[in-house]
C-alpha positions in Angstrom: -38.9 -7.0 -18.4 -38.4 -10.4 -16.8 -36.0 -11.2 -13.7 -35.5 -14.7 -15.0 -33.9 -17.2 -12.5 -32.3 -16.9 -9.4 -30.7 -19.5 -7.3 -28.5 -19.2 -4.0 -26.0 -21.1 -2.2 -24.5 -19.5 0.8 -22.9 -16.5 -0.5 -23.0 -17.4 -3.9 -25.5 -16.5 -6.6 -27.0 -17.2 -10.0 -28.9 -14.4 -11.3 -30.7 -13.6 -14.7 -32.5 -10.7 -16.3 -34.0 -10.3 -19.5 -35.5 -7.2 -21.4 -36.3 -6.1 -24.8 -32.7 -4.7 -24.8 -30.3 -6.9 -23.2 -30.0 -10.7 -21.9 -27.9 -10.9 -18.7 -26.7 -13.9 -16.9 -24.3 -13.4 -13.6 -22.9 -16.0 -11.4 -21.2 -14.4 -8.3 -19.3 -16.1 -5.3 -18.2 -13.6 -2.6 -16.0 -16.5 -1.0 -14.2 -16.8 -4.2 -10.6 -16.5 -5.3 -11.1 -13.9 -8.1 -11.5 -16.3 -10.9 -13.7 -14.6 -13.6 -15.3 -15.6 -17.0 -16.8 -12.3 -18.5 -18.5 -11.7 -22.0 -20.5 -8.7 -22.4 -19.7 -7.9 -25.8 -18.2 -4.9 -25.0 -14.5 -5.8 -24.8 -13.1 -2.9 -22.4 -16.0 -3.4 -19.9 -15.0 -7.1 -20.0 -11.4 -5.8 -19.0 -13.0 -3.8 -16.1 -15.1 -6.5 -14.8 -12.2 -9.1 -14.7 -10.4 -6.5 -12.7 -13.1 -6.0 -10.6 -13.7 -9.7 -9.7 -9.9 -10.3 -9.4 -9.1 -7.7 -7.0 -12.4 -8.2 -4.9 -11.6 -11.9 -4.8 -15.1 -12.4 -6.0 -15.6 -15.2 -8.5 -17.7 -13.9 -11.3 -19.2 -15.1 -14.4 -21.0 -12.8 -16.6 -22.8 -13.4 -20.0 -24.4 -10.2 -21.7 -26.3 -10.1 -25.1 -27.3 -6.9 -25.8 -28.2 -4.3 -28.6 -24.6 -3.4 -29.2 -25.4 -2.4 -32.8 -26.8 0.6 -31.3 -24.2 1.3 -28.8 -22.6 0.2 -25.7 -25.0 1.7 -22.9 -27.7 -0.8 -22.6 -25.5 -3.6 -22.0 -23.1 -2.2 -19.6 -25.8 -0.6 -17.5 -28.0 -3.8 -17.5 -25.0 -5.6 -16.6 -24.3 -3.4 -13.7 -27.8 -3.7 -12.7 -27.6 -7.6 -12.4 -24.3 -7.5 -10.6 -25.8 -5.0 -8.0 -28.5 -7.2 -7.5 -26.5 -10.4 -7.1 -24.3 -8.7 -4.7 -27.1 -7.7 -2.6 -28.5 -11.0 -2.7 -25.3 -12.8 -1.9 -24.7 -10.6 1.0 -28.1 -11.7 2.8 -28.6 -10.4 6.2 -25.0 -9.3 6.3 -24.1 -11.1 9.6 -20.3 -11.1 10.5 -19.0 -8.9 7.8 -16.8 -6.0 8.2 -19.2 -3.3 6.6 -16.8 -0.8 5.7 -14.0 -0.7 3.2 -11.7 1.5 2.0 -8.5 1.6 -0.9 -6.5 3.8 -3.0 -5.2 2.5 -5.9 -2.5 3.7 -8.3 -2.1 2.8 -12.0 0.9 4.8 -13.2 -0.1 8.4 -13.5 -3.8 7.8 -12.4 -4.5 7.4 -8.6 -8.2 6.4 -7.3 -9.7 6.1 -3.8 -13.0 4.1 -2.9 -14.8 4.3 0.3 -17.6 1.7 0.8 -20.2 0.9 3.2 -22.5 -2.0 3.1 -25.2 0.0 4.7 -28.4 -1.1 3.0 -28.9 2.6 2.1 -27.7 3.1 -1.6 -25.8 6.3 -2.2 -22.9 7.2 -4.8 -20.5 10.2 -4.9 -18.4 10.5 -7.8 -16.0 13.1 -8.4 -12.6 13.8 -9.7 -12.6 12.6 -13.3 -11.1 15.6 -15.8 -13.3 17.4 -18.2 -13.7 15.2 -21.5 -13.2 11.9 -20.0 -16.9 11.4 -20.5 -16.7 12.0 -24.3 -13.8 9.3 -24.6 -14.4 6.0 -26.5 -12.0 3.5 -25.3 -11.3 0.4 -27.3 -13.4 -0.1 -30.4 -10.5 -1.7 -32.5 -11.2 -4.5 -35.2 -15.2 -3.8 -35.5 -15.4 -4.2 -31.4 -17.7 -2.1 -29.4 -16.0 1.0 -27.8 -16.7 1.8 -24.5 -17.7 5.5 -23.5 -15.7 7.1 -20.8 -19.1 8.1 -19.3 -20.1 4.5 -18.5 -17.8 4.5 -15.7 -19.7 6.4 -13.5 -23.1 5.3 -14.6 -22.1 1.6 -14.4 -20.8 2.1 -10.7 -23.8 4.2 -9.8 -26.1 1.4 -11.3 -24.3 -1.3 -9.2 -24.2 0.7 -6.2 -28.0 1.3 -6.1 -29.0 -2.1 -6.8 -26.4 -3.5 -4.4 -27.7 -1.3 -1.6 -24.3 0.1 -0.6 -22.9 3.6 -0.3 -20.0 4.3 -2.5 -17.7 7.5 -2.5 -15.6 7.2 -5.5 -12.8 9.9 -6.1 -10.3 10.2 -8.8 -7.2 11.9 -7.4 -5.2 12.1 -10.6 -5.0 10.8 -14.1 -4.4 11.5 -17.8 -4.8 8.4 -19.8 -8.5 7.5 -20.3 -7.9 3.7 -19.8 -5.9 4.0 -16.5 -8.6 6.7 -15.5 -11.4 4.1 -15.7 -9.5 1.1 -14.5 -7.7 2.5 -11.4 -11.5 3.6 -10.4 -12.7 -0.1 -10.8 -9.8 -1.6 -9.0 -10.2 1.0 -6.1 -13.9 -0.2 -5.7 -12.7 -4.0 -6.0 -10.3 -3.5 -3.0 -12.7 -1.7 -0.9 -15.5 -4.2 -1.8 -13.0 -7.0 -0.6 -12.5 -5.7 2.6 -16.1 -4.7 3.2 -17.8 -7.8 2.3 -15.2 -10.3 4.0 -15.9 -11.8 7.4 -14.6 -10.6 10.6 -14.2 -13.2 13.3 -14.8 -10.6 15.9 -18.1 -9.4 14.7 -20.9 -11.1 16.2 -24.3 -10.7 14.4 -25.0 -7.7 12.2 -22.3 -4.6 12.4 -24.8 -1.8 13.2 -26.2 -0.6 16.4 -29.7 -0.8 14.9 -29.2 -4.6 14.5 -30.0 -4.5 10.8 -28.5 -3.5 7.4 
């Protein structure tokens, strides 16, 4: 495995990672406006990451080439890993941020809640998806690569641990597999938006320990 190239300017980061299973390039700007340009080779995942960037107000460019002839797993997971690494790097020492964020997001019959702590201590709690969601294949029309429902939890756990944040994500209601996944990505996005944004009243690092 190679971590490739990394460049950092302010709260914007470009990061590359290559393995025998995938090649991932991410550019992320925490102080953006939600502009996105996503191509992971898994169309539904592109849709989810577009929603993540848009609703977190994070500018996000992602290029992934992976072994999708096997399935979507490596491309989805490895993209999440690089996104998490980029988020952690862009946050720097976390001075002046709000640190905590929470959001509740509906999508028709689906409702998701997410609470985020930019703590430096990775932890992921995920609950509420109906039995069977993990076996659903979303998308895959016209010969494209389908997205397994199980990958929502796996991708967001990978992102969480590599970003060094704490995430509690709960699906409160939902029936349609597309809506279930999308509501969760959007809830994470809105919670992240609050947690990583600067708070003009915060001096230094928002922790009694003096470090996050």
